[in-house]
PASEBA-1860 file (N, C-alpha, C; in nm, 3 decimals):
! residues 302
1> MSWLICGT> 6.792/12.440/10.118/6.787/12.405/10.260/6.704/12.510/10.333 ~ 6.618/12.464/10.423/6.533/12.557/10.495/6.568/12.564/10.644 ~ 6.570/12.451/10.713/6.601/12.449/10.856/6.716/12.353/10.881 ~ 6.807/12.392/10.971/6.925/12.312/10.999/6.934/12.282/11.147 ~ 6.951/12.154/11.182/6.974/12.110/11.320/7.123/12.081/11.335 ~ 7.185/12.135/11.440/7.329/12.118/11.464/7.348/12.054/11.601 ~ 7.424/11.945/11.607/7.447/11.882/11.736/7.549/11.770/11.726 ~ 7.558/11.690/11.830/7.659/11.585/11.838/7.596/11.451/11.874
9> VPDDDFPL> 7.674/11.346/11.849/7.640/11.212/11.897/7.757/11.165/11.984 ~ 7.730/11.083/12.086/7.836/11.043/12.179/7.924/10.931/12.124 ~ 8.000/10.963/12.020/8.089/10.866/11.956/8.202/10.946/11.892 ~ 8.321/10.940/11.950/8.433/11.020/11.900/8.475/10.981/11.759 ~ 8.439/10.862/11.713/8.475/10.818/11.578/8.371/10.858/11.473 ~ 8.259/10.914/11.518/8.155/10.953/11.423/8.202/11.075/11.344 ~ 8.186/11.076/11.211/8.241/11.185/11.130/8.153/11.310/11.131 ~ 8.215/11.423/11.106/8.141/11.546/11.081/8.069/11.529/10.948
17> CLGSWRVN> 7.937/11.545/10.949/7.860/11.519/10.828/7.735/11.605/10.823 ~ 7.685/11.627/10.702/7.568/11.710/10.678/7.478/11.641/10.578 ~ 7.345/11.642/10.606/7.255/11.587/10.507/7.120/11.547/10.561 ~ 7.055/11.458/10.486/6.920/11.414/10.515/6.922/11.278/10.584 ~ 6.838/11.263/10.686/6.826/11.138/10.760/6.680/11.097/10.764 ~ 6.658/10.971/10.798/6.522/10.922/10.819/6.520/10.837/10.944 ~ 6.402/10.823/11.002/6.384/10.741/11.122/6.339/10.603/11.079 ~ 6.409/10.501/11.126/6.372/10.362/11.099/6.374/10.289/11.232
25> GDRLEPED> 6.256/10.266/11.289/6.247/10.203/11.420/6.313/10.289/11.525 ~ 6.412/10.233/11.595/6.477/10.309/11.701/6.614/10.363/11.658 ~ 6.628/10.385/11.524/6.755/10.438/11.474/6.732/10.549/11.373 ~ 6.830/10.641/11.366/6.838/10.738/11.257/6.928/10.678/11.151 ~ 6.881/10.680/11.026/6.959/10.624/10.917/6.990/10.732/10.815 ~ 7.115/10.738/10.767/7.150/10.840/10.666/7.083/10.810/10.533 ~ 7.033/10.915/10.469/6.974/10.901/10.336/7.064/10.964/10.230 ~ 7.090/11.092/10.250/7.176/11.166/10.157/7.268/11.253/10.244
33> VHVLGKET> 7.372/11.191/10.297/7.459/11.255/10.395/7.601/11.263/10.341 ~ 7.661/11.381/10.352/7.795/11.405/10.301/7.892/11.421/10.417 ~ 8.001/11.346/10.412/8.106/11.358/10.512/8.189/11.482/10.481 ~ 8.215/11.563/10.583/8.288/11.688/10.566/8.429/11.669/10.622 ~ 8.512/11.608/10.544/8.647/11.576/10.591/8.691/11.447/10.526 ~ 8.760/11.363/10.599/8.809/11.238/10.541/8.693/11.147/10.507 ~ 8.705/11.078/10.397/8.598/10.991/10.350/8.581/10.871/10.442 ~ 8.459/10.844/10.480/8.427/10.729/10.562/8.278/10.701/10.550
41> VVPSVPVQ> 8.237/10.587/10.595/8.095/10.552/10.591/8.026/10.614/10.712 ~ 7.910/10.674/10.690/7.832/10.732/10.799/7.739/10.624/10.854 ~ 7.756/10.587/10.979/7.672/10.480/11.035/7.535/10.532/11.077 ~ 7.442/10.440/11.096/7.315/10.478/11.158/7.340/10.511/11.305 ~ 7.244/10.579/11.367/7.261/10.629/11.503/7.142/10.584/11.587 ~ 7.165/10.527/11.704/7.051/10.492/11.790/6.980/10.617/11.840 ~ 6.847/10.611/11.845/6.769/10.724/11.895/6.765/10.715/12.047 ~ 6.866/10.772/12.108/6.871/10.784/12.252/6.863/10.932/12.286
49> RGTPALAA> 6.873/10.965/12.414/6.863/11.105/12.451/6.972/11.185/12.380 ~ 6.949/11.317/12.367/7.045/11.402/12.299/6.995/11.441/12.162 ~ 7.090/11.484/12.079/7.054/11.532/11.946/6.981/11.427/11.862 ~ 7.017/11.297/11.868/6.939/11.200/11.790/6.791/11.198/11.826 ~ 6.757/11.216/11.954/6.616/11.220/11.993/6.548/11.345/11.939 ~ 6.615/11.458/11.951/6.561/11.582/11.895/6.538/11.567/11.745 ~ 6.639/11.517/11.675/6.631/11.505/11.530/6.520/11.409/11.488 ~ 6.508/11.296/11.555/6.405/11.199/11.520/6.266/11.260/11.533
57> AALLVTER> 6.241/11.330/11.643/6.110/11.393/11.662/6.084/11.497/11.555 ~ 6.185/11.578/11.524/6.168/11.682/11.422/6.139/11.621/11.285 ~ 6.208/11.514/11.250/6.187/11.450/11.120/6.048/11.390/11.109 ~ 6.006/11.319/11.214/5.875/11.253/11.210/5.760/11.354/11.203 ~ 5.774/11.463/11.276/5.663/11.559/11.282/5.660/11.647/11.159 ~ 5.774/11.689/11.105/5.770/11.767/10.981/5.710/11.685/10.868 ~ 5.741/11.556/10.864/5.682/11.469/10.761/5.531/11.465/10.775 ~ 5.482/11.453/10.898/5.336/11.449/10.921/5.271/11.583/10.885
65> LGAPRPQI> 5.342/11.692/10.908/5.289/11.824/10.879/5.302/11.860/10.731 ~ 5.372/11.777/10.654/5.392/11.804/10.512/5.493/11.913/10.486 ~ 5.584/11.934/10.581/5.686/12.038/10.569/5.819/11.975/10.527 ~ 5.909/12.053/10.469/6.041/11.999/10.436/6.113/11.951/10.561 ~ 6.173/11.833/10.552/6.246/11.782/10.667/6.372/11.865/10.691 ~ 6.407/11.894/10.815/6.532/11.966/10.841/6.653/11.886/10.797 ~ 6.755/11.958/10.755/6.886/11.899/10.734/6.956/11.890/10.870 ~ 7.052/11.799/10.882/7.115/11.776/11.012/7.267/11.779/10.995
73> LLAGDCGS> 7.332/11.860/11.076/7.477/11.870/11.082/7.522/11.806/11.213 ~ 7.596/11.695/11.203/7.635/11.617/11.320/7.785/11.600/11.328 ~ 7.834/11.587/11.450/7.973/11.550/11.475/7.976/11.456/11.594 ~ 8.078/11.374/11.601/8.095/11.286/11.716/8.174/11.355/11.825 ~ 8.122/11.349/11.948/8.192/11.413/12.060/8.145/11.349/12.190 ~ 8.239/11.285/12.259/8.209/11.225/12.389/8.248/11.316/12.505 ~ 8.281/11.442/12.477/8.317/11.536/12.582/8.455/11.594/12.568 ~ 8.530/11.550/12.468/8.666/11.603/12.448/8.663/11.741/12.383
81> SKGSSALY> 8.552/11.777/12.319/8.528/11.902/12.245/8.583/11.897/12.103 ~ 8.654/11.792/12.065/8.715/11.788/11.932/8.610/11.791/11.822 ~ 8.507/11.706/11.834/8.402/11.704/11.732/8.324/11.833/11.728 ~ 8.294/11.888/11.846/8.221/12.015/11.851/8.302/12.127/11.787 ~ 8.433/12.129/11.813/8.519/12.233/11.756/8.520/12.225/11.604 ~ 8.523/12.103/11.551/8.520/12.087/11.406/8.388/12.136/11.349 ~ 8.278/12.108/11.419/8.147/12.156/11.372/8.140/12.308/11.376 ~ 8.185/12.369/11.486/8.185/12.516/11.495/8.261/12.576/11.377
89> AWLASWLG> 8.381/12.526/11.353/8.467/12.584/11.249/8.405/12.566/11.111 ~ 8.355/12.445/11.082/8.297/12.421/10.949/8.173/12.507/10.928 ~ 8.085/12.515/11.027/7.961/12.589/11.011/7.988/12.738/10.992 ~ 8.080/12.795/11.068/8.112/12.937/11.052/8.163/12.965/10.912 ~ 8.248/12.877/10.860/8.300/12.895/10.724/8.190/12.880/10.620 ~ 8.107/12.777/10.637/7.998/12.753/10.541/7.897/12.866/10.539 ~ 7.864/12.918/10.656/7.769/13.029/10.661/7.825/13.154/10.594 ~ 7.957/13.168/10.599/8.018/13.284/10.534/8.021/13.273/10.383
97> EEEANLSG> 8.002/13.151/10.330/8.010/13.130/10.186/7.876/13.092/10.124 ~ 7.795/13.020/10.199/7.673/12.962/10.145/7.563/13.067/10.132 ~ 7.501/13.073/10.014/7.394/13.170/9.991/7.257/13.104/9.985 ~ 7.250/12.974/10.012/7.121/12.904/10.007/7.026/12.958/10.113 ~ 6.897/12.948/10.085/6.797/12.994/10.180/6.806/12.915/10.308 ~ 6.805/12.984/10.420/6.811/12.920/10.550/6.715/12.994/10.642 ~ 6.603/12.929/10.675/6.501/12.998/10.755/6.527/12.987/10.904 ~ 6.601/12.884/10.947/6.624/12.871/11.090/6.728/12.767/11.122
105> LTFHYLFP> 6.784/12.778/11.243/6.879/12.680/11.294/6.841/12.643/11.436 ~ 6.855/12.515/11.468/6.842/12.466/11.605/6.978/12.413/11.648 ~ 7.033/12.473/11.752/7.161/12.429/11.807/7.135/12.347/11.932 ~ 7.204/12.233/11.944/7.174/12.143/12.054/7.300/12.105/12.130 ~ 7.321/11.976/12.155/7.435/11.933/12.237/7.566/11.959/12.164 ~ 7.635/12.064/12.204/7.767/12.097/12.156/7.850/12.140/12.276 ~ 7.978/12.106/12.277/8.065/12.151/12.385/8.067/12.303/12.384 ~ 8.038/12.368/12.498/8.030/12.516/12.497/8.165/12.579/12.463
113> SVDGHNRI> 8.164/12.662/12.361/8.284/12.735/12.320/8.242/12.878/12.283 ~ 8.288/12.974/12.359/8.253/13.113/12.330/8.310/13.156/12.195 ~ 8.434/13.117/12.169/8.496/13.154/12.041/8.422/13.089/11.924 ~ 8.392/12.960/11.935/8.319/12.893/11.828/8.181/12.954/11.808 ~ 8.112/12.980/11.918/7.981/13.044/11.910/7.988/13.178/11.839 ~ 8.084/13.262/11.879/8.091/13.397/11.824/8.124/13.396/11.676 ~ 8.206/13.301/11.633/8.236/13.291/11.491/8.110/13.258/11.410 ~ 8.028/13.170/11.464/7.903/13.136/11.395/7.808/13.255/11.393
121> LMALEARR> 7.794/13.322/11.506/7.702/13.436/11.512/7.748/13.547/11.418 ~ 7.877/13.576/11.415/7.928/13.680/11.325/7.903/13.642/11.179 ~ 7.922/13.514/11.146/7.897/13.470/11.009/7.749/13.483/10.973 ~ 7.662/13.452/11.067/7.519/13.467/11.042/7.482/13.614/11.020 ~ 7.535/13.700/11.103/7.498/13.842/11.094/7.557/13.909/10.971 ~ 7.663/13.849/10.914/7.725/13.906/10.794/7.656/13.863/10.666 ~ 7.566/13.765/10.675/7.498/13.716/10.556/7.402/13.820/10.501 ~ 7.385/13.817/10.369/7.283/13.901/10.307/7.145/13.841/10.330
129> GPMPALVA> 7.045/13.926/10.337/6.909/13.878/10.356/6.871/13.871/10.502 ~ 6.749/13.824/10.528/6.699/13.822/10.667/6.775/13.723/10.753 ~ 6.784/13.756/10.881/6.849/13.667/10.976/6.760/13.544/10.997 ~ 6.816/13.424/10.990/6.734/13.305/11.019/6.696/13.301/11.166 ~ 6.587/13.232/11.196/6.547/13.213/11.335/6.652/13.127/11.405 ~ 6.680/13.158/11.533/6.783/13.088/11.609/6.722/13.027/11.734 ~ 6.729/12.895/11.745/6.679/12.820/11.859/6.799/12.749/11.922 ~ 6.812/12.758/12.055/6.927/12.695/12.121/6.882/12.621/12.246
137> DAGFMYAA> 6.941/12.504/12.266/6.920/12.423/12.386/7.055/12.371/12.429 ~ 7.063/12.319/12.550/7.181/12.246/12.599/7.308/12.329/12.587 ~ 7.418/12.266/12.542/7.548/12.330/12.546/7.557/12.458/12.467 ~ 7.488/12.467/12.355/7.497/12.589/12.275/7.427/12.705/12.344 ~ 7.322/12.676/12.418/7.256/12.779/12.497/7.352/12.834/12.602 ~ 7.432/12.743/12.663/7.534/12.788/12.758/7.632/12.882/12.690 ~ 7.680/12.843/12.571/7.777/12.925/12.500/7.719/13.061/12.464 ~ 7.592/13.063/12.423/7.528/13.190/12.388/7.523/13.283/12.508
145> KMSGYASR> 7.488/13.229/12.624/7.481/13.311/12.745/7.621/13.356/12.787 ~ 7.718/13.265/12.785/7.855/13.297/12.826/7.918/13.401/12.735 ~ 7.875/13.406/12.609/7.932/13.500/12.513/7.882/13.643/12.533 ~ 7.768/13.658/12.602/7.709/13.789/12.617/7.610/13.826/12.507 ~ 7.583/13.730/12.416/7.494/13.760/12.303/7.364/13.680/12.307 ~ 7.321/13.641/12.425/7.200/13.560/12.436/7.078/13.629/12.374 ~ 7.070/13.760/12.387/6.951/13.832/12.341/6.940/13.833/12.188 ~ 7.043/13.787/12.117/7.034/13.778/11.971/6.951/13.657/11.928
153> YDVFTPDA> 6.917/13.570/12.023/6.847/13.446/11.990/6.697/13.463/12.001 ~ 6.626/13.377/11.927/6.481/13.382/11.927/6.421/13.294/12.036 ~ 6.476/13.174/12.057/6.420/13.081/12.156/6.532/13.007/12.227 ~ 6.523/13.001/12.360/6.599/12.907/12.441/6.498/12.810/12.502 ~ 6.542/12.687/12.529/6.452/12.587/12.586/6.514/12.526/12.713 ~ 6.528/12.604/12.819/6.595/12.554/12.939/6.503/12.471/13.028 ~ 6.566/12.383/13.108/6.494/12.325/13.220/6.520/12.414/13.342 ~ 6.478/12.372/13.459/6.487/12.458/13.577/6.632/12.494/13.612
161> GELAFLAD> 6.723/12.394/13.606/6.862/12.420/13.639/6.928/12.512/13.539 ~ 6.899/12.492/13.411/6.955/12.578/13.307/6.900/12.720/13.318 ~ 6.774/12.732/13.358/6.715/12.864/13.376/6.784/12.939/13.488 ~ 6.820/12.871/13.596/6.891/12.935/13.706/7.025/12.991/13.658 ~ 7.094/12.916/13.572/7.220/12.966/13.516/7.196/13.091/13.432 ~ 7.091/13.091/13.350/7.061/13.209/13.269/7.030/13.330/13.357 ~ 6.965/13.304/13.471/6.925/13.414/13.560/7.041/13.470/13.641 ~ 7.152/13.398/13.647/7.267/13.441/13.727/7.363/13.521/13.639
169> EKAPHPFY> 7.356/13.652/13.649/7.439/13.738/13.565/7.588/13.728/13.598 ~ 7.619/13.668/13.714/7.759/13.657/13.756/7.823/13.523/13.719 ~ 7.742/13.426/13.680/7.794/13.291/13.656/7.851/13.280/13.514 ~ 7.982/13.251/13.501/8.041/13.235/13.368/8.016/13.096/13.309 ~ 7.967/13.003/13.394/7.947/12.865/13.352/7.843/12.805/13.445 ~ 7.763/12.706/13.398/7.662/12.646/13.486/7.716/12.594/13.618 ~ 7.841/12.549/13.621/7.899/12.499/13.745/7.901/12.605/13.854 ~ 7.901/12.732/13.814/7.917/12.841/13.910/7.788/12.915/13.939
177> TRGFLLSE> 7.676/12.856/13.902/7.547/12.917/13.935/7.534/12.927/14.086 ~ 7.500/13.046/14.133/7.492/13.068/14.278/7.376/12.989/14.337 ~ 7.402/12.931/14.454/7.309/12.837/14.514/7.170/12.891/14.539 ~ 7.161/13.019/14.576/7.028/13.071/14.609/6.938/13.075/14.487 ~ 6.996/13.081/14.366/6.914/13.081/14.245/6.865/12.941/14.210 ~ 6.931/12.839/14.266/6.890/12.701/14.242/6.784/12.654/14.341 ~ 6.751/12.739/14.439/6.654/12.702/14.541/6.518/12.676/14.480 ~ 6.451/12.575/14.532/6.317/12.542/14.482/6.216/12.653/14.510
185> GNRAEDLA> 6.252/12.744/14.600/6.161/12.853/14.631/6.152/12.958/14.523 ~ 6.246/12.957/14.428/6.244/13.055/14.319/6.143/13.013/14.213 ~ 6.057/13.105/14.177/5.959/13.077/14.072/6.025/13.090/13.935 ~ 5.989/13.000/13.845/6.048/13.000/13.712/6.026/13.133/13.641 ~ 5.907/13.191/13.655/5.879/13.315/13.586/5.967/13.429/13.638 ~ 6.000/13.427/13.768/6.087/13.530/13.823/6.230/13.515/13.772 ~ 6.278/13.391/13.764/6.412/13.368/13.711/6.419/13.406/13.563 ~ 6.315/13.373/13.488/6.312/13.409/13.346/6.314/13.560/13.328
193> RLAWEHGD> 6.245/13.630/13.416/6.243/13.777/13.409/6.381/13.834/13.438 ~ 6.447/13.776/13.538/6.583/13.821/13.570/6.677/13.799/13.451 ~ 6.667/13.683/13.391/6.755/13.653/13.277/6.735/13.754/13.165 ~ 6.611/13.791/13.136/6.584/13.888/13.031/6.638/14.026/13.069 ~ 6.617/14.065/13.192/6.664/14.197/13.237/6.815/14.209/13.229 ~ 6.887/14.098/13.250/7.032/14.100/13.245/7.087/14.081/13.104 ~ 6.999/14.062/13.006/7.045/14.036/12.869/7.095/13.895/12.848 ~ 7.055/13.802/12.935/7.104/13.665/12.929/6.997/13.567/12.885
201> SARLLLVK> 6.900/13.615/12.810/6.788/13.532/12.765/6.758/13.560/12.620 ~ 6.712/13.457/12.551/6.655/13.477/12.418/6.523/13.553/12.431 ~ 6.472/13.600/12.318/6.344/13.672/12.321/6.234/13.586/12.379 ~ 6.234/13.458/12.344/6.136/13.363/12.394/6.206/13.255/12.475 ~ 6.143/13.215/12.584/6.189/13.101/12.662/6.076/13.000/12.670 ~ 6.108/12.875/12.640/6.020/12.763/12.669/6.085/12.688/12.784 ~ 6.035/12.712/12.905/6.095/12.652/13.025/6.027/12.518/13.049 ~ 6.103/12.411/13.038/6.049/12.275/13.045/6.045/12.229/13.190
209> GSSDLIME> 5.929/12.176/13.232/5.916/12.129/13.369/5.781/12.066/13.392 ~ 5.742/12.051/13.519/5.611/11.994/13.549/5.501/12.084/13.493 ~ 5.526/12.214/13.491/5.447/12.309/13.414/5.540/12.371/13.312 ~ 5.503/12.367/13.186/5.587/12.427/13.082/5.547/12.573/13.067 ~ 5.648/12.661/13.079/5.625/12.804/13.084/5.679/12.869/12.958 ~ 5.599/12.955/12.897/5.644/13.031/12.781/5.654/13.177/12.822 ~ 5.775/13.232/12.805/5.801/13.372/12.840/5.845/13.446/12.714 ~ 5.803/13.571/12.701/5.847/13.657/12.592/5.895/13.789/12.649
217> EGQETGRV> 6.023/13.818/12.626/6.086/13.941/12.676/6.059/13.961/12.825 ~ 6.072/13.851/12.900/6.059/13.858/13.045/5.918/13.853/13.098 ~ 5.818/13.838/13.011/5.679/13.834/13.055/5.615/13.701/13.018 ~ 5.540/13.644/13.111/5.472/13.518/13.084/5.364/13.538/12.980 ~ 5.365/13.453/12.876/5.262/13.459/12.772/5.186/13.328/12.758 ~ 5.230/13.225/12.827/5.159/13.098/12.816/5.212/12.998/12.916 ~ 5.129/12.899/12.947/5.167/12.793/13.039/5.091/12.667/12.998 ~ 5.163/12.556/12.991/5.102/12.429/12.953/5.116/12.333/13.071
225> TEPCLPFM> 5.005/12.285/13.119/5.007/12.198/13.239/4.937/12.064/13.217 ~ 4.861/12.050/13.110/4.783/11.928/13.087/4.818/11.866/12.953 ~ 4.810/11.734/12.945/4.787/11.643/13.056/4.906/11.639/13.151 ~ 4.876/11.622/13.278/4.980/11.616/13.382/5.036/11.474/13.385 ~ 5.166/11.459/13.353/5.225/11.326/13.336/5.353/11.315/13.417 ~ 5.343/11.297/13.549/5.464/11.288/13.630/5.553/11.170/13.594 ~ 5.498/11.067/13.530/5.578/10.950/13.494/5.675/10.981/13.379 ~ 5.663/11.099/13.316/5.760/11.137/13.213/5.889/11.190/13.273
233> EPVGGTGD> 5.884/11.239/13.397/5.998/11.307/13.458/6.124/11.222/13.462 ~ 6.116/11.090/13.496/6.240/11.011/13.505/6.298/10.969/13.370 ~ 6.228/10.993/13.261/6.272/10.943/13.131/6.370/11.042/13.070 ~ 6.493/10.999/13.049/6.592/11.085/12.986/6.560/11.110/12.840 ~ 6.564/11.236/12.801/6.541/11.272/12.662/6.409/11.338/12.633 ~ 6.321/11.351/12.735/6.191/11.415/12.708/6.207/11.564/12.677 ~ 6.310/11.626/12.735/6.337/11.765/12.699/6.383/11.778/12.555 ~ 6.460/11.679/12.509/6.503/11.677/12.369/6.382/11.660/12.277
241> LVTGLLTA> 6.286/11.580/12.320/6.162/11.563/12.244/6.091/11.696/12.226 ~ 6.082/11.775/12.334/6.015/11.905/12.327/6.084/11.995/12.224 ~ 6.217/12.002/12.231/6.290/12.089/12.139/6.278/12.039/11.995 ~ 6.270/11.906/11.976/6.247/11.852/11.843/6.112/11.891/11.788 ~ 6.009/11.886/11.871/5.875/11.928/11.826/5.873/12.077/11.795 ~ 5.938/12.157/11.877/5.948/12.301/11.850/6.014/12.325/11.715 ~ 6.122/12.254/11.688/6.191/12.266/11.560/6.100/12.231/11.445 ~ 6.023/12.123/11.461/5.933/12.080/11.354/5.825/12.185/11.325
249> FAAAGFPL> 5.762/12.236/11.428/5.658/12.337/11.406/5.717/12.465/11.347 ~ 5.835/12.504/11.393/5.899/12.624/11.338/5.937/12.602/11.192 ~ 5.990/12.483/11.160/6.027/12.452/11.023/5.906/12.448/10.932 ~ 5.789/12.417/10.989/5.665/12.413/10.911/5.603/12.552/10.894 ~ 5.666/12.654/10.952/5.621/12.791/10.931/5.535/12.850/11.040 ~ 5.517/12.779/11.152/5.439/12.835/11.262/5.520/12.946/11.330 ~ 5.454/13.054/11.372/5.525/13.156/11.449/5.589/13.094/11.572 ~ 5.704/13.145/11.612/5.782/13.077/11.715/5.710/13.068/11.849
257> KEACVLAA> 5.639/13.171/11.888/5.567/13.164/12.015/5.460/13.055/12.010 ~ 5.391/13.045/11.899/5.291/12.940/11.882/5.357/12.803/11.878 ~ 5.474/12.795/11.813/5.547/12.668/11.806/5.589/12.621/11.944 ~ 5.622/12.715/12.034/5.658/12.678/12.171/5.541/12.612/12.242 ~ 5.425/12.670/12.231/5.306/12.615/12.297/5.273/12.478/12.239 ~ 5.274/12.468/12.106/5.241/12.341/12.042/5.342/12.232/12.078 ~ 5.469/12.269/12.090/5.572/12.171/12.126/5.550/12.119/12.267 ~ 5.524/12.210/12.361/5.501/12.168/12.499/5.378/12.079/12.509
265> QGARFTGE> 5.271/12.119/12.442/5.148/12.040/12.445/5.166/11.908/12.372 ~ 5.235/11.912/12.257/5.254/11.790/12.179/5.339/11.687/12.251 ~ 5.439/11.732/12.326/5.522/11.637/12.401/5.440/11.569/12.509 ~ 5.350/11.643/12.572/5.266/11.583/12.676/5.170/11.480/12.615 ~ 5.111/11.511/12.501/5.024/11.414/12.436/5.104/11.291/12.390 ~ 5.226/11.313/12.344/5.312/11.201/12.306/5.338/11.111/12.425 ~ 5.366/11.171/12.541/5.386/11.093/12.662/5.262/11.016/12.703 ~ 5.147/11.079/12.689/5.021/11.012/12.723/5.000/10.890/12.634
273> LTNPTPAT> 5.030/10.903/12.506/5.013/10.793/12.413/5.115/10.681/12.439 ~ 5.236/10.720/12.482/5.342/10.622/12.507/5.317/10.545/12.636 ~ 5.264/10.613/12.737/5.239/10.554/12.869/5.365/10.487/12.924 ~ 5.472/10.564/12.945/5.601/10.503/12.981/5.610/10.468/13.129 ~ 5.713/10.392/13.160/5.758/10.369/13.298/5.894/10.436/13.309 ~ 5.952/10.446/13.432/6.086/10.503/13.444/6.192/10.431/13.362 ~ 6.166/10.305/13.324/6.263/10.228/13.246/6.247/10.248/13.095 ~ 6.147/10.322/13.053/6.119/10.339/12.910/6.225/10.427/12.845
281> SISAFMPF> 6.273/10.387/12.728/6.368/10.468/12.651/6.293/10.575/12.573 ~ 6.361/10.686/12.546/6.298/10.794/12.468/6.263/10.745/12.327 ~ 6.333/10.643/12.278/6.300/10.591/12.144/6.158/10.536/12.139 ~ 6.106/10.491/12.253/5.970/10.437/12.257/5.865/10.546/12.238 ~ 5.903/10.672/12.257/5.811/10.783/12.237/5.793/10.815/12.089 ~ 5.893/10.783/12.008/5.896/10.833/11.871/5.780/10.786/11.783 ~ 5.733/10.660/11.796/5.619/10.621/11.713/5.493/10.703/11.740 ~ 5.491/10.774/11.853/5.372/10.852/11.890/5.392/11.002/11.874
289> AAEGAMRA> 5.513/11.045/11.832/5.544/11.188/11.828/5.455/11.263/11.730 ~ 5.436/11.208/11.611/5.355/11.278/11.511/5.210/11.288/11.556 ~ 5.156/11.181/11.614/5.018/11.185/11.662/5.004/11.282/11.779 ~ 5.103/11.284/11.868/5.100/11.380/11.978/5.100/11.523/11.928 ~ 5.182/11.550/11.826/5.187/11.684/11.768/5.055/11.722/11.704 ~ 4.992/11.627/11.634/4.865/11.657/11.569/4.754/11.679/11.670 ~ 4.758/11.607/11.783/4.659/11.632/11.887/4.673/11.774/11.942 ~ 4.797/11.819/11.958/4.819/11.956/12.006/4.765/12.056/11.904
297> LNMKNR> 4.789/12.030/11.777/4.741/12.121/11.673/4.589/12.121/11.665 ~ 4.527/12.005/11.677/4.380/11.997/11.674/4.322/12.068/11.794 ~ 4.385/12.057/11.911/4.338/12.126/12.030/4.341/12.277/12.012 ~ 4.448/12.325/11.948/4.461/12.469/11.921/4.353/12.517/11.826 ~ 4.316/12.433/11.729/4.223/12.475/11.622/4.077/12.458/11.660 ~ 4.049/12.411/11.781/3.910/12.394/11.820/3.840/12.529/11.835
END
């Protein structure tokens, strides 16, 4: 195993499972997936916003790049935290026992749990060999910040609201982000700098927005603005697409800072190829994800 994606699907009956998936139209289908618990059939999953969208993009682009497809660890959770708790516990135990090569992990939609997060981080740090790269988005990014160990991570992928939470050293949860930090007058680069100074940021930030900003240790190192596609803003799941592309490029061996730029650029090219309306589902982007990623790579290599 080389890269592992961890997240949830919005179905409380969906089992905790680990393995290989493939994209078939607008669904993720299990190929070689093992249920971790009571025996049951693992169903296919619709590619809607959330971890399924991230995973679909990562699978399609790693295949196009000729890289090993990431393995996926999934649990069902509609917000009760039960599925997320099971995933936290299983992963911490597995990391403490498993000696297989693991180059990186992407953590996505999981119910924020400081205890669950810390158990996973401690298990990772106790492993022999180099620390795998750590990428976090959504709920796990919240847990990393709330735990006080955000700086142990390599990449966070916040949007503007999530960035404000990272920048607020007093907020224990996104609900309590102070209003002045949410003001549109705050520049993303200033908030990212604050988050780094307070120890509440990963080494790299890919801030998703109308302009995608790449920050390293509190300093701007890149910005992606073209093509400018305001029609992507209303489509739920485009941020998940970006994190999926980042995962794919990282799994293919690109340096993480370069992977951030390629992911931001590739998502924009994917949107341009899709030409969506506000009613377009994120699944409609997937047939164009690999081509969008390759356009970003070709642009870089010019």
